[in-house]
N, C-alpha and C positions, 0 to 999 in steps of 0.2 A: 240760876234758870231752870226756866219750861221746855221741854224737849221740842215742839213748835216753834221758838222762837231761836235755837238753837239751830235745828232744822234752817227756816227763814236766815239766820245768819252764813248758813253753809253757800247757800246757792246763791246767795246776793251779789251784785256784781262790783257792790263799796267796799273796801278793810274797814270789818268792824274789829275795833280793839274788843275782843277778851278774853279774862283774866282769872287765873290759880292760883290762889294760897298768895297774891298780892305778885305772881307774876304771868306777863303777857302771855297769850299761847294761839293757833292757830289750829283753828277744828279743821279735822282731816274729817270723819266721818258720823253719824248720830245711830246708834241700830234703836229698835223700833221698845225695847230695852230700858232706855236713856245711859248709856255708854258711851259716852265721847270717844274717839281715840283724837289726841291732840299734841299742835308738835310743841316743844318748847322753844319760848323768839329770843331765847336770852343768850342764845350762842352757840350752846351744848348740843340741841339738834336733836333734843333726848325726847322719846314720843311713850307716849303710855296711856290706858284708860282708864278714865274715870268718869264716872256717874257729874252729870249735867244740870241737876240740884249745885254741884262743890263749883260751878264757871259764872261768876260776875260778867255784867257789860260794864265796859269803860264810859 
């Protein structure tokens, strides 16, 4: 995923499914260097920073 698309998803009123390594995540923020802070939706509540290129839209 590119930075612009990640930001569009972040601002969207719709729920858009985003995956990281096959698991769904919620994008919390995206910085100008392309790092996204994501929250795991698998029930563990794990938050981490990843590059937007590692994210895919389902």
